[in-house]
C-alpha positions in Angstrom: -59.3 -6.5 42.3 -58.5 -9.9 40.8 -60.0 -9.3 37.4 -60.8 -12.1 35.1 -57.8 -14.0 33.6 -57.5 -13.2 29.8 -54.2 -14.9 29.0 -51.8 -17.3 30.7 -48.2 -17.9 29.3 -47.3 -21.4 28.3 -44.6 -23.0 30.5 -42.3 -22.8 27.4 -42.7 -19.1 27.0 -42.3 -18.3 30.7 -39.1 -20.4 30.9 -37.7 -18.8 27.8 -38.3 -15.2 29.0 -35.4 -12.9 30.0 -37.0 -12.7 33.4 -36.7 -16.4 33.9 -33.1 -16.3 32.6 -32.3 -13.6 35.1 -33.8 -15.6 38.0 -31.7 -18.6 37.0 -28.6 -16.3 36.8 -29.2 -15.1 40.3 -29.5 -18.7 41.5 -26.4 -19.8 39.8 -24.2 -16.8 40.7 -25.6 -15.8 44.1 -27.0 -19.0 45.4 -30.5 -17.4 45.8 -33.8 -19.1 44.9 -37.3 -17.7 45.3 -40.6 -19.5 45.9 -42.4 -16.9 43.7 -42.0 -13.5 42.1 -43.0 -11.6 45.3 -40.2 -13.3 47.2 -37.7 -12.1 44.4 -39.2 -8.6 44.5 -38.7 -8.5 48.3 -35.1 -9.4 47.9 -34.7 -6.8 45.2 -35.9 -4.0 47.4 -34.3 -5.2 50.6 -30.8 -5.9 49.2 -30.5 -3.0 46.8 -26.8 -3.3 46.4 -27.0 -7.1 45.7 -29.9 -6.7 43.2 -28.5 -3.8 41.2 -25.1 -5.5 41.0 -26.9 -8.6 39.7 -28.5 -6.4 37.0 -25.0 -5.0 36.1 -23.5 -8.5 35.8 -26.4 -10.1 33.9 -26.4 -7.4 31.3 -22.6 -7.1 31.1 -22.6 -3.3 31.3 -19.4 -1.7 30.0 -17.4 0.7 32.1 -13.8 1.8 32.2 -14.1 1.9 36.0 -16.8 -0.1 37.7 -18.0 1.5 40.9 -16.8 -0.3 44.0 -20.2 0.3 45.5 -23.4 1.0 43.6 -25.6 2.5 46.4 -23.3 4.8 48.3 -26.0 6.7 50.3 -29.3 4.9 50.9 -31.4 7.9 51.7 -34.1 10.1 50.1 -33.4 12.8 49.1 -29.6 12.9 49.0 -29.1 9.4 47.6 -25.8 8.7 45.9 -25.1 6.0 43.3 -21.9 4.7 41.7 -19.4 7.1 43.1 -16.0 6.6 41.4 -17.5 4.7 38.4 -16.7 5.8 34.8 -18.8 4.8 31.8 -20.9 6.1 29.0 -24.5 5.5 28.1 -24.0 5.7 24.3 -21.1 3.2 24.4 -23.4 0.7 26.1 -26.0 1.2 23.4 -23.6 1.1 20.4 -21.6 -1.9 21.7 -24.1 -4.0 19.7 -22.6 -2.7 16.5 -19.7 -5.1 17.1 -20.5 -8.4 15.5 -23.9 -7.1 14.2 -22.7 -4.5 11.8 -25.2 -5.4 9.1 -28.2 -6.1 11.3 -30.9 -3.4 11.3 -30.7 -1.3 14.4 -33.4 1.2 13.4 -36.5 1.2 11.1 -38.1 4.6 10.5 -41.5 5.2 9.0 -42.1 8.9 8.6 -44.9 10.9 7.0 -42.2 13.5 6.1 -39.4 11.3 4.8 -41.0 7.9 4.0 -39.4 4.6 5.1 -35.7 4.1 5.9 -33.5 1.6 7.6 -30.2 1.9 9.5 -27.8 -0.9 10.3 -25.9 -0.9 13.5 -22.7 0.1 11.6 -24.5 3.0 9.9 -25.9 4.2 13.2 -22.5 4.0 15.0 -20.9 5.8 12.0 -23.3 8.7 12.0 -23.2 9.1 15.7 -19.4 9.2 15.6 -19.5 11.8 12.8 -22.0 14.1 14.7 -20.0 13.7 17.9 -16.8 14.9 16.2 -18.7 17.9 14.7 -20.1 18.8 18.0 -16.6 18.8 19.5 -15.5 21.0 16.7 -18.2 23.4 17.5 -16.7 23.7 21.0 -19.2 21.5 22.8 -17.5 20.0 25.9 -18.6 17.8 28.8 -21.5 19.3 30.6 -22.6 21.7 27.8 -26.3 21.4 26.8 -27.3 20.3 23.3 -31.1 20.8 22.7 -33.3 19.8 19.8 -36.8 20.4 18.4 -37.3 17.3 16.3 -39.9 14.6 15.6 -39.4 10.9 16.5 -37.0 10.1 13.6 -33.4 8.9 13.4 -32.1 12.5 13.5 -33.1 12.9 17.2 -31.6 9.5 18.1 -28.3 10.2 16.4 -28.0 13.7 17.8 -28.8 12.3 21.3 -26.3 9.5 21.2 -23.7 11.8 19.8 -24.3 14.3 22.6 -24.2 11.6 25.3 -21.0 10.1 23.8 -19.0 13.3 24.4 -20.5 14.0 27.8 -22.8 16.8 26.7 -26.3 17.0 28.2 -29.2 16.3 25.9 -32.7 17.9 25.9 -35.5 17.5 23.4 -38.9 19.1 22.7 -41.5 17.9 20.2 -42.0 20.1 17.1 -45.8 20.5 17.8 -45.1 22.3 21.1 -45.7 26.1 21.1 -42.8 28.5 21.2 -43.6 29.7 24.8 -43.6 26.1 26.2 -40.3 25.4 24.4 -38.7 28.5 25.6 -40.0 27.9 29.2 -38.0 24.7 29.1 -34.8 25.6 27.2 -34.2 29.0 28.6 -33.7 27.5 32.0 -30.8 25.3 30.9 -28.9 27.7 28.6 -28.1 25.5 25.7 -25.0 25.8 23.5 -26.3 24.1 20.4 -29.9 23.9 19.0 -30.8 21.3 16.4 -34.2 21.7 14.7 -36.2 20.5 11.7 -37.9 23.4 9.9 -41.1 21.6 8.9 -42.8 18.3 9.0 -45.8 16.4 7.6 -48.6 15.4 9.9 -51.9 13.9 8.9 -51.0 14.6 5.2 -50.4 18.3 5.8 -47.1 20.2 5.8 -46.5 22.1 9.0 -44.1 24.9 8.4 -42.2 25.8 11.6 -39.7 28.3 10.3 -41.2 31.4 11.8 -41.7 29.7 15.2 -38.1 28.4 15.1 -36.8 31.9 14.4 -38.7 33.2 17.4 -37.3 30.4 19.6 -33.8 31.1 18.4 -34.2 34.8 19.2 -35.1 33.8 22.8 -32.0 31.6 23.4 -29.0 33.9 23.5 -26.8 31.2 24.9 -26.9 29.2 21.7 -23.6 29.6 19.7 -24.5 27.2 16.8 -27.8 26.4 15.1 -28.2 23.2 13.1 -31.1 22.9 10.7 -32.6 20.0 8.9 -34.4 21.7 6.0 -37.6 20.2 4.7 -38.9 23.3 2.9 -36.7 26.1 1.8 -33.0 26.4 2.5 -30.9 26.4 5.6 -30.9 29.9 7.2 -27.8 32.0 7.0 -25.3 31.2 9.8 -26.9 27.8 10.4 -25.2 24.4 9.7 -27.1 21.9 7.6 -27.8 18.6 9.5 -26.7 16.6 6.5 -23.2 18.1 6.7 -22.8 16.6 10.2 -23.4 12.9 9.4 -21.0 12.0 6.7 -17.5 12.0 8.2 -15.6 8.7 8.5 -14.3 9.0 12.0 -13.9 6.5 14.9 -16.5 6.3 17.6 -14.7 7.6 20.8 -17.1 7.8 23.7 -15.9 9.8 26.7 -15.9 8.1 30.0 -18.0 10.1 32.4 -18.9 9.8 36.1 -21.7 7.3 36.9 -24.0 10.2 37.9 -22.9 12.5 35.1 -26.0 14.1 33.6 -27.3 12.3 30.5 -30.4 14.3 29.7 -32.8 16.9 31.0 -36.5 16.1 30.7 -39.5 18.1 31.9 -42.3 17.4 34.2 -44.6 20.2 35.3 -46.1 21.0 38.6 -49.1 23.2 39.0 -47.1 26.4 39.5 -43.9 27.9 38.0 -41.8 26.8 35.1 -41.6 23.2 34.0 -39.3 21.2 36.3 -36.0 20.5 34.4 -35.2 16.9 35.7 -31.7 15.7 35.3 -31.0 11.9 35.0 -27.6 10.3 35.0 -25.8 7.9 32.6 -25.4 5.0 35.0 -28.8 5.2 36.6 -30.7 5.3 33.3 -28.6 2.3 32.1 -29.5 0.2 35.1 -33.2 1.1 35.1 -33.4 0.5 31.3 -31.8 -3.0 31.7 -34.2 -3.8 34.5 -37.2 -2.6 32.4 -36.1 -4.9 29.6 -36.7 -7.9 31.9 -40.2 -6.7 32.6 -40.9 -6.2 28.9 -39.1 -9.5 27.9 -37.1 -7.7 25.3 -33.9 -9.2 23.8 -31.7 -8.9 20.7 -34.2 -11.1 18.8 -37.0 -8.6 19.1 -38.4 -6.0 16.7 -39.7 -3.3 19.0 -41.9 -0.2 18.6 -43.5 2.2 21.1 -45.8 4.8 19.5 -44.5 8.0 21.0 -44.1 11.7 20.5 -40.5 13.0 20.9 -41.9 15.1 23.8 -42.9 12.1 25.9 -40.6 10.1 28.2 -41.4 7.1 26.2 -39.2 8.5 23.5 -36.3 8.2 25.9 -37.6 4.8 27.1 -37.7 3.1 23.7 -33.9 3.0 23.6 -34.1 0.4 26.3 -34.7 -2.0 23.5 -31.8 -0.7 21.4 -29.7 -1.3 24.5 -30.5 -5.0 24.3 -29.5 -5.2 20.7 -33.1 -5.3 19.4 -34.2 -3.6 16.2 -36.3 -0.5 17.1 -39.0 0.6 14.7 -40.1 4.2 15.1 -43.3 5.8 13.6 -43.3 9.5 12.9 -46.8 10.5 11.8 -50.5 10.7 12.7 -51.8 7.4 14.1 -55.2 8.0 12.5 -54.1 9.0 8.9 -55.3 7.9 6.5 -57.3 5.7 8.9 -57.0 4.1 12.3 -55.5 1.0 10.8 -52.2 2.6 9.7 -50.3 1.6 12.8 -51.5 -2.0 12.7 -50.4 -2.2 9.1 -47.0 -0.9 10.2 -46.9 -3.6 12.9 -47.7 -6.3 10.4 -45.5 -5.1 7.6 -42.4 -4.8 9.8 -43.1 -8.1 11.6 -42.9 -6.4 15.0 -42.7 -8.7 18.0 -43.5 -6.0 20.5 -45.8 -2.9 20.1 -46.6 -0.4 22.8 -48.7 2.8 22.8 -50.6 5.1 25.1 -53.8 3.6 26.5 -55.7 6.4 24.7 -54.6 5.0 21.4 -55.9 1.5 22.1 -59.1 3.0 23.4 -59.5 5.0 20.2 -59.0 2.0 18.1 -61.7 0.1 20.0 -64.2 3.0 19.7 -63.4 3.2 16.0 -64.3 -0.4 15.5 -60.8 -1.4 14.3 -60.3 -5.2 14.2 -56.6 -5.8 13.4 -57.1 -9.6 13.8 -59.1 -9.7 10.6 -57.3 -6.9 8.7 -53.5 -7.7 9.0 -51.1 -10.5 9.7 -50.0 -10.2 13.3 -48.4 -13.6 13.5 -45.0 -12.1 14.6 -46.6 -10.0 17.4 -45.9 -11.6 20.8 -46.4 -8.7 23.2 -48.3 -5.4 23.6 -47.5 -2.6 26.0 -49.6 0.3 27.3 -49.0 3.3 29.5 -49.9 7.0 29.8 -53.2 6.5 31.6 -55.2 3.6 33.0 -56.2 1.0 30.4 -59.8 0.1 31.0 -61.0 -3.5 31.4 -63.1 -3.1 28.2 -59.9 -2.2 26.3 -58.2 -5.3 27.7 -61.2 -7.3 26.3 -61.0 -5.6 22.9 -57.3 -6.4 22.6 -57.8 -10.1 23.3 -60.9 -10.3 21.1 -60.1 -8.1 18.2 -56.3 -7.8 18.1 -54.8 -11.2 19.0 -55.8 -13.8 21.5 -52.4 -15.4 22.1 -50.2 -12.5 23.2 -48.9 -11.0 26.4 -50.5 -7.6 27.3 -48.4 -5.8 29.8 -49.5 -2.2 30.8 -47.0 -0.2 32.9 -47.1 2.9 34.9 -44.3 5.2 35.9 -43.2 8.6 34.8 -40.9 11.2 33.4 -39.6 11.9 36.9 -37.8 8.6 37.3 -37.4 7.7 33.6 -38.9 4.3 34.3 -41.9 2.4 35.6 -43.1 1.5 39.1 -45.7 -1.1 38.2 -45.1 -3.4 35.2 -45.6 -6.6 33.5 -44.2 -10.1 34.1 -43.9 -12.6 31.1 -44.5 -15.6 33.4 -47.7 -14.4 35.0 -51.4 -14.5 33.9 -52.9 -11.2 32.5 -56.0 -10.1 34.4 -58.4 -7.5 33.0 -57.8 -4.0 34.3 -54.7 -4.9 36.3 -50.9 -4.4 36.1 -49.2 -7.6 37.0 -46.6 -6.7 39.5 -44.3 -4.1 41.1 -41.0 -3.6 39.3 -37.9 -5.3 40.7 -35.9 -2.8 42.7 -38.9 -0.5 43.1 -40.2 -0.4 46.7 -43.7 0.6 45.6 -46.5 0.8 48.1 -49.8 2.5 48.6 -50.0 4.9 51.6 -52.8 6.6 53.4 -52.4 10.3 54.4 -50.7 9.3 57.7 -48.1 7.2 55.9 -49.6 3.8 56.7 -49.4 1.1 54.1 -52.7 0.1 52.4 -53.3 -3.3 50.8 -56.2 -3.7 48.5 -57.3 -0.1 49.0 -56.7 3.1 47.0 -53.9 5.3 48.3 -50.9 7.5 47.3 -48.3 5.7 45.2 -45.1 6.0 47.0 -41.6 4.5 46.7 -39.8 3.9 50.0 -36.3 3.1 48.7 -34.1 5.0 46.3 -33.8 4.1 42.6 -30.7 4.7 40.5 -32.8 6.6 37.9 -34.4 9.0 40.3 -33.5 12.6 39.5 -30.0 13.7 40.3 -31.4 17.2 40.8 -33.5 19.8 39.0 -31.5 22.2 36.9 -31.0 25.5 38.7 -32.5 24.2 42.0 -29.4 25.1 44.0 -30.6 24.2 47.4 -32.7 21.2 46.4 -35.9 22.8 47.8 -37.9 22.4 44.6 -36.9 18.7 44.3 -37.8 18.2 48.0 -41.2 19.9 47.6 -42.0 17.9 44.5 -41.5 14.4 45.9 -40.5 14.3 49.6 -42.5 16.9 51.4 -45.5 14.7 52.3 -43.8 11.6 53.7 -40.3 12.0 55.3 -37.7 10.0 53.4 -40.4 8.6 51.0 -41.0 9.5 47.3 -44.6 10.5 46.7 -45.3 10.2 43.0 -48.7 11.8 42.6 -50.8 8.9 41.5 -53.7 7.0 43.1 -53.0 3.3 43.3 -54.4 0.1 44.8 -52.0 -2.9 45.3 -53.4 -6.3 46.3 -51.7 -8.9 48.5 -50.1 -10.5 45.4 -48.6 -7.2 44.2 -51.0 -6.7 41.3 -52.2 -3.1 41.0 -54.7 -0.6 39.4 -53.8 3.0 38.8 -56.7 5.4 39.4 -55.2 8.6 37.9 -53.4 11.6 39.3 -53.7 12.5 43.0 -52.5 16.1 42.4 -53.5 18.8 39.9 -51.0 17.9 37.2 -52.7 17.4 33.8 -52.2 14.1 32.0 -53.3 14.1 28.4 -52.7 10.8 26.6 -49.6 10.3 28.7 -48.1 13.7 28.3 -48.0 15.6 31.6 -48.2 19.3 31.9 -48.5 21.8 34.7 -51.6 23.9 34.8 -49.4 27.0 35.0 -48.5 26.7 31.4 -52.1 26.7 30.3 -52.8 29.7 32.6 -49.9 31.6 31.0 -51.5 31.2 27.6 -55.1 31.8 28.7 -54.6 34.6 31.1 -52.2 36.3 28.7 -55.3 37.2 26.7 -56.8 40.7 27.4 -60.2 39.1 27.2 -59.7 36.7 30.2 -59.2 37.9 33.8 -58.8 34.5 35.6 -59.0 30.8 35.0 -58.8 27.4 36.6 -58.3 24.0 34.8 -58.5 20.4 36.0 -57.9 17.1 34.4 -60.5 14.5 35.4 -59.1 11.0 35.0 -61.9 8.5 35.2 -61.0 4.8 35.5 -62.3 3.1 32.3 -63.2 6.4 30.6 -61.2 9.0 28.7 -60.0 11.9 30.7 -62.1 15.1 30.6 -60.4 18.4 31.0 -62.7 21.4 31.6 -61.3 25.0 31.6 -63.2 27.5 33.7 -62.7 31.2 32.8 -63.6 34.6 34.1 -64.0 36.9 31.1 -62.9 40.5 31.3 -65.5 43.0 32.0 -67.7 43.7 29.0 -66.4 40.6 27.1 -69.1 38.3 25.8 -68.7 34.6 26.6 -69.3 33.2 23.1 -67.9 30.9 20.5 -65.5 33.5 19.3 -64.0 33.9 22.8 -63.7 30.1 23.1 -61.9 29.8 19.8 -59.5 32.6 20.9 -58.7 30.7 24.0 -58.2 27.4 22.1 -56.0 29.2 19.6 -53.8 30.6 22.4 -53.3 27.1 23.9 -52.6 25.6 20.5 -50.0 28.2 19.7 -48.3 28.6 23.1 -48.6 25.1 24.6 -49.8 22.4 22.3 -53.0 21.2 20.5 -52.9 18.2 22.9 -53.9 20.5 25.7 -57.0 22.1 24.2 -59.7 21.6 26.8 -62.8 19.4 26.3 -65.0 22.2 27.5 -64.7 25.9 28.4 -67.1 27.1 31.1 -67.8 30.6 32.3 -67.5 31.3 36.0 -67.7 34.5 38.1 -64.5 33.9 40.2 -61.9 31.2 40.7 -61.9 29.6 44.2 -58.7 30.5 46.1 -57.1 29.9 49.4 -56.5 32.7 51.9 -53.0 33.0 50.5 -54.3 33.3 46.9 -53.6 29.8 45.5 -56.1 28.3 43.1 -58.0 25.4 44.6 -57.3 22.9 41.8 -57.1 19.7 43.8 -60.3 20.3 45.8 -62.2 21.2 42.5 -60.8 18.0 40.9 -61.8 15.8 43.9 -65.3 17.3 43.9 -65.7 16.7 40.1 -64.5 13.1 40.5 -67.3 12.5 43.0 -65.9 13.7 46.3 -68.1 14.9 49.1 -68.4 18.8 49.0 -68.3 18.9 52.8 -64.9 17.2 53.0 -62.9 18.1 49.8 -62.3 21.6 51.0 -62.2 23.6 54.2 -64.2 26.7 53.4 -62.7 28.5 56.4 -59.4 28.4 54.5 -60.9 30.0 51.4 -60.7 33.6 50.5 -64.0 33.3 48.6 -66.0 30.3 49.9 -69.1 31.1 47.9 -67.2 30.6 44.7 -67.2 26.8 45.4 -71.0 26.7 45.1 -70.8 26.9 41.3 -68.6 23.8 41.2 -70.9 21.9 43.4 -73.8 22.6 41.0 -71.6 21.8 38.0 -70.6 18.5 39.6 -74.2 17.6 40.1 -75.1 18.5 36.6 -72.3 16.3 35.2 -73.2 13.4 37.4 -76.8 13.6 36.2 -75.9 13.9 32.5 
């Protein structure tokens, strides 16, 4: 590791950072001083109670009842946090309206609606109005409010309103297929559905009315539909969104338990329905505050993270709002009318922090975009990246063609914990290809298959201590077995995340992609089961197997291998039929890079598809070791993939 140094903070910037302020706070209030960041990190993962209480105090979290003890049960699974505490996530966000009523809280740039701005008082007022209307609909603590909305103010207002009354929020992006949305929402039996009937993307109107009607039909638990009409009128029996936001009522957040469910997000394994992950009010608040240290975000910032409403970064961006920053959100195609549209947005809004998926920065580099010469980025201080590994070449492009004097801080974490494991540090040098450090409070390590820690070598990313934002449970997972199998089955008492990572002796790290068969397309993770449902639902396809190949320094490559039905020609028409099914039922984001005909899918003796061995083989693994042929039902089927791997390597 130890890539070349691309940027070093000035002493003035390092000392002014929120991280430095927190370190001084710990010294003044706890009498603790640290010789370097790694010493502070070791304290944060050894003394979890002391560290997380320091976070609470530094950020002045509001609660009607502060928990006497934050970490009640220090075990995984079965951890318990904040028993007896009473607070509310939305209250801790909207507390910034007091004393800042006229300050912009939100800037929205939407292809559908244009530009708009919301002060803190306007945001609080609309949240209060929607909350009162939800209560009038009969929504009570623990009920689920779901939405199919783009990344605009509507989704934020509906979310904060739901959270403020103790309802549980869940959101899907409008470009997801109806099957994928129903696979998520049917599991949690929502009471209210909020949706936008159409949206503009890349200059084209996308009419979703027919799809929304089909989704509504599939959700019998919903007692009230709310529609934001862009085309046409509000359907009979639905309430118009605009009717919810205009009441002049006080903001009255309910006080809920520290571990009361805040939202349900979805992360897919390779089999079964998407996992409905439940995170709690208190845990998300603590993790968000901690993340703001690693992003050096304060009330002085103008912050934007380019995200779909279906990505955990949608949830994560409110970390900045929680610090009193102005959050700018962009709802539209990042390449329309050209690849410079986002950089003009960054310049026009004088953003101080801009984050996006690594694939976006890579696409800009390949398109020859040079923001440094095209727009005024004088306000920009920091860039963030996540979703997939950022290549060293892209680091170089950022410092050469975007801005030389800025802090680039890639992070890596996930939907599962609503946070990041490896992160940036505003007081450290930036090295090409590396993430700067392990996050405070996150006991991140690399393990070999036997559970031994690796230093400077690639291993499984694990977390050996509980985090407050880890899942409370999976919805409907009554005995906890699905949660256990997802994270704790490999190493007793240790969270296995499913990423390959190398961590050096200084705590810097490189992520090498997924270690399991989960698909990761530009930061959005999906289980292969959802693609199989779409593809194998076709009469023309008998069987299929898909893998996502994440190459360090290159874009991911996702081939789909299919067994056509007898008598069906493998031609362009069949390929288009497959792609159309994936677009309609899952999302256009998951259309494969290549569709390949095979005679049979390699399977275990128990009938499971051998996705991980195929993935390891295609990433360069030894055919003799990536799979035990004696455990295969059809060992000869693997020969095709060996030949395919050789052909790709030679290409």
